[in-house]
N, C-alpha and C positions, 0 to 999 in steps of 0.2 A: 294879456297882461302887458302893461306898459313897460317898455324896455328901460333899463337904467341909463341915465345920462352918464357920460364918461366920468369916472370917479377921479378925484384928486389924489395926490400922494398921501396926504393925511388920512383920507377916508380908506385908502387901500391898506395902510398900516393898521388901522383900527379893525378892519375885517379879519386880519390875521391875529391880532392881539386878543380879541374878545374870547376866542375859543380856549386858549391856554389859561387866560386869567380866570375864567369861570371854573376850570378844573382846579386851579390853585385854591379857590375858595372851598372846594369840597375835600379832596384827599391827596392832591399831588405832592405838597410839601411833606405830608405824613409818609407817603410812599417812599420818598427819597431818604427821609430820616430812618425809616425802618430798615432800608437796605444798606445804609452806609454808617449809621450811628453818628459819632462825633466828627466824622470826616465829610458830612453831608455838604458843608459849605465848600470844601475843596472839590467835591464831586460836581457841584453845580457850575463852578468855574470851568472845570474840565469839560463837561458835556456842552457848556455854552460855546466853547472854542470849537468842539467837534461839530456842533450844529451850524456854526457860521461856515465852516469848511464845506459841509454837505450842502448848505444852501447855495453857496457860490457855484458848486458843481451843478446843482439842479438848474440854476439860472443860466449857466453856460450851455446846458443842453437845450434850453429854450431859444437860444440865439438864432438858429436857422429857421425858426417858426414864429416870426414876429406877428403878433396879433392873434395867435391861435392858442386855444386851451388844450387840456389833455384829451378831451373828447375828439376835437378836430385832428390832433396828432395821432390818436388811435386809429382813426379812419384812414389817414395817410399810410400808417404802418401796415394795417391788416385788412383794410376795406370795411364795408358797411357792417358786416356780421361781427367782426372784432370790435368795432366801435360800439355796437349794441351790447355786446357782452360786458365790455368795460363800463359802459353807462349803467347797465342794470346792477352790476356789482357795486358801483359807487353809490347808487341810490339806496341799496340795501344797507351799505355801510353808514350812510348819513342817517337813515331811519334808526338803526340800532344805537349808534353813539348818542344821538340827540335824545332818544327815548330814555336811555340809561341815565344821562346827566340830569334831565328834568325830573326824573323819578327820584334820584338821589337828593337833589335840592328840595324837592317837595317833601320828602321824608324829614329833612332837617327842619323845615318850616313847621311841619306838623308836630314834631317833637317839642320844639322850643316855644311856639306861639299858639298853634291852633290844634290842640290835642282833641278838641271836641268835633273838629271837622275832618271827615274822612279824606285820606290822601287823594282819592280819586277826584274829589271836587277841586283840589288844588291843581291837579293835572289838567282837568278840563279848562281851568282858567288860562293856563299857558297855551293850550291848544286853540282856544277861541281867539285869543289875542293874535296868534300866528295866522289863523285863517283871515282875520280882518286885515292884518298888515299886508299879507301877500295879495289880497284883493286890491288894496290901495296901490300896490306896485313896488318895484325894486327901489325906485328913487327915494321914497320915504323911508324904507328900511335902512338903506345905506346912510342917509343923513342922520337918522335917529341913532343908529349904532355908533356913529362918530361921537355924538354928544354923550351917550351913555358910557362909552369906553373911557372918556375923560373923567366922568363922574366915578366910575369904578376904580380907575387908577388912583384918583385923588383919595377916595375912601381907604384904599389899601395903604397908601403912603401915610395917611394920618394914623392908621392902625399901627404901623411899624414905629412911628415916632412916639406913640403913647407908651410903648413897652420898653423904651430906652432905660427908664429907671430900674426895671426889673432884670436887666441883662447881667449875667455872670459869665465873663469871658472864659473862665476855667472849664466851662461845660463843653468847649470846643476841643478839649484835650481828651485822649491822645489825638494828634492831628490826623493820623491815618485811620482812626476809628476802628473798624473791624479788620483792618489790614489793607495792604496795597492791592491785593487781588480784588477784594470787594469794592474798593474805591475806584479803581481804574479799569478793571476787566469786567467783572460782573456788573459794576456800576455804570458801564457804558450803555446798558439797556435803558438807563434813565434819559438818554437822548430822545427817546420816544415821547418825552414830556412836551416836546415842541411840536405837538400835533396841530397847532394853529397854522403850520405851513401847508396844511391841506388846502387852504384858500389860495395859496400861491399858484396851484395848478389851474385855477380858473381866472386868474388875474389878468393875463395879457390882453384879451379883447375888451376888458373893462376899463383899462387905464386911459387917461387923456393922452399921455405920451407913451406910445407903444415901443419905445426904444429899449433894448436890453439893459442899458445903463439905468433907466428908471426902475425897471423890474428888479434889478440887482439892489438898488438903493432901498426900495421898499422892503425887500426880503431881509437884507442885512440889518437895517434899522429895527425891524420887527423882532428879529432874533435877539438883538442887543437889549432892547427894552424888556423883552420877555425874560432874558437871563437876569437882568438887574432885579426885577420884581420877584422872580423865583428865588434869587439869592437872599433878598430881604425877607421873604416869607419863611424860607428854611432857616435862616439865621435867627429870626425872631423866635421861632419855636424852639430851636436848639438851645439858645442862650438864655431864654426867659423861663422855660418850664422844665423842671427835672423829670416830669412825668410825660413829656410830649411824645415819647416813643410808644406810649400805650393808648393814645387816643384813637378810638376806632368807631365810635357810634355817632359822632357829631363833627361838624367842621372845626378843625383846630384853630383856624383864624377867628371863628366866632368866639371861642373861649378866650382868645387873646384880648378881644375887645371887651367882653363882658367882665373881665377882671380889672378894668380900668374905668376911671370916671373923668368927665370933663368939667370939673368944677362943681360947686355946691348945687347949682340949678340944672345941671345936666348929668345926672348920675347913672343913666342907662343909655349910653351912646350906641350900644349894639342895635337898638331899634332903628335908628337912622341909617346905620350901615347896612343892615339887612334889607331895608327898603331899596337902597341903591343896588344891592345884589339881585333882588327880585327883578328890577328893571333890566339889569344886565342879562339875566337868564331869559327874560322875555325876548330881548333882541337876538340872543343866541338862537333861540328856537325859530325866530323869524328868518334868520340867515340860513339856517339848516334847510328849511323848507324852500327858500329862494334858490339855493344851489340845486336841490332836487328837481325843482321846476325847470331850471336852466338845462339840466341834463336831459330831462324828458323832452323838452323842446327840440334838442338836437337829435335825440334818438328817434323820435316819432315824426319830426319835420312838421309838427303842428304849429301854426302861427299863434293861436290863442291857447295858452295852457291854464287859464283860470279854472276851467272845469276840473283840473287835477289837484287844485289846492286842498279841497275838503278830503278827498280820498287819501292823499299823502298824510295830512294831519291826523286823520282817523287811524291810520296804520301806526303812526308814531305813538298815539295814545294807547292802542291795543298792546304794542310791545312794552310800553312803560308800565302797564299794570300786571305784567307776567310775574316779576319777582314777588316773593312773599314778604320780604322784610328789607330793611336798609342794609343789613349785612350781606344778604344775597345780591342786592342791587350793586353794592360796592365791589363784591367779588366778580360779578359779571363785567363791571367797568374795568377792573384791573386786568382780567383775562382778555377783554376786547382791546385794551391798549397794548398789551404785550404781544398778542398773536394776530391782531387784525390791523389796528391803527398804525403802530410803528412800522411793521413790515410793508404796509401799503404805501405810506408816505415816503419812507426812506429806502425801499428796495423795489417794490413792484412798479410803482409809477416812474421812478427814475430809470428802471430797466426799459420800460416802454419808450421813454425819451431817448435813451441810449441806442436802442435798436432802430428807432426812427431816424436818428442821425446817421447811422450806418447805411440805411436804405437811401437816405438823401445823398450821401457821398457817392454811393454806388451808381445811382441814377445820373448824377451830374458828371461822373467820370465817363459813363457811356456816351453822354451827349458830347463831351469834350473829344472822345475818341472818334466819334462820327464826324465832327467838324474837322478834325485833323485829316 
């Protein structure tokens, strides 16, 4: 597989954004609304600040390991066997999360547009595109993702603008929603919404500029943009639909669009927006497979990982067809986010970085003592 050319600042930001943005299309705003009620906007501001703080800490832990990703650092911390354990766990995580997300989105497309087409055919479409893209190489995936991320953000921004006439500010009251505890303590779990930071752990060796300042800038800018769009998504749902808290079977953002018209000659704008979302989920699947292949390359030390493309995509497909319905798929997604995704990104991987920093300091202290 052809290696990726060193990516620019903009391309790096897009690799982080695409993950959270795609989840925002599915159920993320709904999840925050359900847990916080009318204080959802306040909660997003709160978790955005917490996410920035956590991101700065994570980047700080990377400072001593310039140009290394989490797999390299795992090997430094615990040797080859520990690196393999971490690598295998991350591959399984990528497979599970990407399978659940494309199944969820395929169910939405099936319900809204293609009821006569089995969901399995829609899943096959995403898998085939991922196989082709990863055979073409990482460079094309990164470049395509940068373009489609812009398209996705633009479509969402237009969506939020369209609902401005429907906004009722009073729906944001009471300001603390279900109470201070739900907003600031139980609602702290919503920080797991920033799961796009998963890409951050693979970013250092991919950047053109491997300095910690560049990595910090990429991470903070990504979190800020994510926070803004998450705030707009949650605010749009809360302030425009009184029934937004009960939307469970379809994308809330899709319903926002379908209830608006762009003039007399463009009365069904949702079709165009859904097309951009399909493209975004295609590139998300491509990136998931790309990361899995990068891990496999480091774990196995195989130079050419192209033979692994088809098996990885097949496993993603097999996991995606396990749920029996969209409700079951969405429940698995929420459980995965709560018990796997969030703890992995904000606890387990930072802990590996922290322990690696302690080992680094201990080794260098010994070297200093010997010199003395």
